[in-house]
Every structure is written in C-alpha cells, then in structure tokens.
C-alpha positions in Angstrom: 26.3 -9.8 16.0 24.7 -6.6 14.7 22.4 -7.1 11.8 23.0 -5.2 8.6 20.5 -2.8 7.2 19.9 -5.3 4.4 19.0 -8.1 6.9 16.7 -5.8 8.9 14.8 -4.5 5.9 14.4 -7.8 4.1 13.3 -9.5 7.3 10.6 -6.9 7.8 9.7 -7.3 4.2 9.3 -11.0 4.6 7.3 -10.6 7.8 4.9 -8.2 6.1 4.5 -10.5 3.1 3.6 -13.4 5.3 1.1 -11.2 7.3 -0.6 -9.9 4.2 -1.1 -13.5 2.9 -3.0 -14.1 6.1 -5.0 -10.9 5.6 -5.9 -11.8 2.1 -6.9 -15.3 3.1 -9.1 -13.9 5.9 -10.8 -11.5 3.5 -11.4 -14.3 1.0 -13.2 -16.4 3.7 -15.7 -13.6 4.0 -17.1 -14.4 0.5 -16.6 -10.9 -0.9 -18.0 -11.8 -4.3 -16.4 -13.2 -7.5 -14.7 -10.1 -8.7 -13.0 -9.3 -5.4 -12.3 -13.0 -4.7 -10.3 -13.2 -7.9 -8.2 -10.2 -6.9 -7.5 -11.7 -3.5 -6.5 -15.0 -5.0 -4.1 -13.2 -7.3 -2.7 -11.2 -4.4 -2.1 -14.4 -2.4 -0.3 -16.1 -5.3 1.9 -13.0 -5.9 2.9 -12.8 -2.3 3.6 -16.5 -2.1 5.8 -16.3 -5.2 7.7 -13.3 -3.7 8.5 -15.1 -0.4 10.9 -17.5 -2.1 13.5 -15.0 -3.4 13.5 -13.0 -0.2 13.8 -16.1 2.0 16.6 -17.5 -0.1 18.6 -14.3 0.0 18.1 -14.0 3.8 19.3 -17.6 4.3 22.5 -16.7 2.4 23.0 -14.0 5.1 22.4 -16.7 7.8 19.1 -15.2 8.9 16.6 -17.7 10.3 13.4 -17.1 8.5 11.4 -20.2 9.2 10.0 -19.0 12.5 9.0 -15.4 11.7 6.0 -14.2 13.6 3.2 -12.4 11.8 2.7 -8.7 12.5 -0.2 -8.8 15.0 -0.8 -5.0 14.8 -1.2 -5.2 11.0 -3.6 -8.2 11.5 -5.7 -6.3 14.0 -6.0 -3.3 11.8 -6.9 -5.4 8.8 -9.6 -7.2 10.8 -11.1 -3.8 11.8 -12.1 -3.2 8.1 -15.7 -4.4 8.2 -16.8 -4.2 4.6 -15.4 -4.8 1.1 -14.9 -1.1 0.4 -12.7 -0.5 3.4 -10.9 -3.8 2.9 -10.0 -2.8 -0.6 -8.8 0.6 0.5 -6.7 -1.1 3.1 -5.1 -3.4 0.5 -4.6 -0.5 -1.9 -2.8 1.6 0.7 -0.5 -1.3 1.6 0.4 -2.0 -2.0 0.9 1.7 -2.7 3.3 1.9 0.2 5.1 -1.3 -0.8 5.7 0.0 -4.3 7.0 3.2 -2.9 9.3 1.3 -0.5 10.8 -0.7 -3.4 11.5 2.5 -5.3 13.3 3.8 -2.2 15.4 0.7 -1.9 16.5 0.8 -5.5 18.2 4.1 -5.0 19.8 3.1 -1.7 23.5 2.2 -2.2 23.5 -0.4 0.6 20.5 -2.2 -0.8 21.8 -2.3 -4.4 25.4 -3.0 -3.7 24.8 -6.6 -4.7 23.4 -6.9 -8.2 21.5 -10.0 -7.2 19.6 -8.2 -4.5 19.0 -5.3 -6.9 17.4 -7.7 -9.4 15.2 -9.2 -6.6 14.0 -5.8 -5.4 13.2 -4.8 -9.0 11.3 -7.9 -9.7 9.3 -7.7 -6.5 8.6 -4.0 -7.0 7.2 -4.7 -10.4 5.0 -7.5 -9.1 3.5 -5.3 -6.4 3.0 -2.5 -8.9 1.1 -4.8 -11.2 -1.1 -5.9 -8.3 -1.7 -2.3 -7.3 -2.9 -1.6 -10.8 -5.2 -4.5 -10.7 -6.7 -3.5 -7.4 -7.2 0.1 -8.6 -9.0 -1.2 -11.7 -11.3 -3.4 -9.7 -12.0 -0.5 -7.3 -12.9 1.7 -10.3 -15.2 -1.0 -11.6 -17.0 -1.2 -8.3 -17.0 2.6 -7.9 -15.0 2.5 -4.7 -12.8 5.5 -4.1 -9.2 4.6 -3.5 -9.2 6.6 -0.3 -11.5 8.7 1.8 -10.4 11.9 0.2 -12.1 10.8 -3.0 -15.7 10.5 -1.6 -18.7 10.9 -3.7 -19.8 14.4 -4.7 -22.4 14.8 -1.9 -19.7 14.0 0.7 -16.9 16.1 -0.7 -17.3 18.8 1.9 -16.9 16.4 4.8 -13.5 16.4 6.5 -11.3 13.5 5.3 -11.2 10.6 7.8 -7.9 9.4 9.2 -6.9 6.9 11.7 -3.9 8.7 13.2 -2.9 5.7 15.3 -2.4 3.5 12.3 0.0 4.2 9.6 0.4 1.0 7.5 3.8 0.8 5.8 6.2 -1.9 4.7 9.0 -0.9 7.0 9.3 1.4 9.9 11.7 3.8 8.1 9.3 4.7 5.4 7.1 7.6 6.5 3.5 8.2 5.7 2.8 10.6 2.9 1.1 13.7 4.2 -1.9 15.4 2.8 -3.2 18.8 3.7 -5.9 20.7 2.0 -5.2 24.3 1.1 -7.9 26.2 3.0 -9.1 29.7 2.2 -11.7 31.9 3.7 -13.9 31.6 0.6 -13.8 29.8 -2.7 -12.2 31.9 -5.5 -14.7 33.1 -8.0 -14.2 31.5 -11.5 -12.9 34.1 -14.0 -15.9 33.6 -16.3 -18.2 34.8 -13.5 -16.2 37.9 -12.6 -17.9 41.2 -13.3 -16.7 42.7 -16.5 -15.0 46.0 -16.2 -17.3 48.8 -17.3 -14.7 50.1 -19.8 -14.9 46.8 -21.7 -18.6 47.2 -22.4 
C-alpha cells in the first residue's frame, strides 16, 4: 500500500526528532559548560515532548513507529563537529530548517486538511521556534556567530566555508537556502568621500 505524503513526512519528522535527541545527549556528555548544558537539556526535553503527538498521529494512520532507525548520516555529521562553537552552529542550522519546514507544511493543503494535524504542526513549530530563539540568545552571549558568514571582523574577507556534501534539513523535499555574495571589481566609494564638484565650491 502506497504511503500518503502525510505519512512520509511525519515519519521523517519523527526519525529526525529521535536522531536529534541522540545528538543532544552526545554533546551533553562532552561537558560543554553549564550554559550550553542547560540549552541541551532544554532541547532534549522539547524533542521528547514532541515525539508523543507525532507518534500518536502516525499510529492512527497505522504506521509502525516503534522500530524507526536513527538517521546515521545526520549522526555522523553531528559527530564531526569538534568544538562547542561548531556544535551550536550545527544545532542552530537544524532548528532554523525545522522551523522553516513547519511553516511550509502549514500552507500545504494535504498537511492541514485535518484540523488535528494542523494543530500539531503549529504547536511543534512554535516549540522549535522558541528553542531556536534560546540557542541564538546563548550563541550571542558566548559571542559565537550563527554561521560562518558572520565571522569576526578580521576574518570577514575570507571566503565563507561550506560543506557542500552535507545539507541538514528536516525532510528531503525542503531545499537548502542559497547564499551568494554580490561581487564587484572594487568596493563602491561612500558618498561622503566623493570629490565635490568644483562648481559647488
């Protein structure tokens, strides 16, 4: 029997939630310090709370959810983040994409045809948005740029770093936001430094 788009997307959603719990637990075991540890505990609790509504809805659709495998690719990429700065960026990017995913689902007719599912998606999206805000706040306190495009001043001229092989996203049908700097042969001269016209003297 062919799975509906609702079943496919919610199953992926649940798999990612389970995987991220494992990621957060692994990062917590590395003793990242009290501030980051509190954030990780909050993230674990939020994801655990979100598992219930998604699991219940999938069971109503006769989807077996008890034996879902974790996403090994996501685990591998999470494990490659060697310090707190890169780990928080990894978490931030995952939450940002999750929030974007929920917004997309809430304007998809198939996903909101059932008012109950719509309410679940809205609640989970709000939860992840709140966690995203908290992670951003902690990163600001620790002076950690949210991504490599926001490096410190003495690094601003360096080319942004990307791992093109890894594009973390909540589901496969949500693409990665693109970023491209506008390049010009030379920086435009600010107007206040332009030579005044001789007639204006």
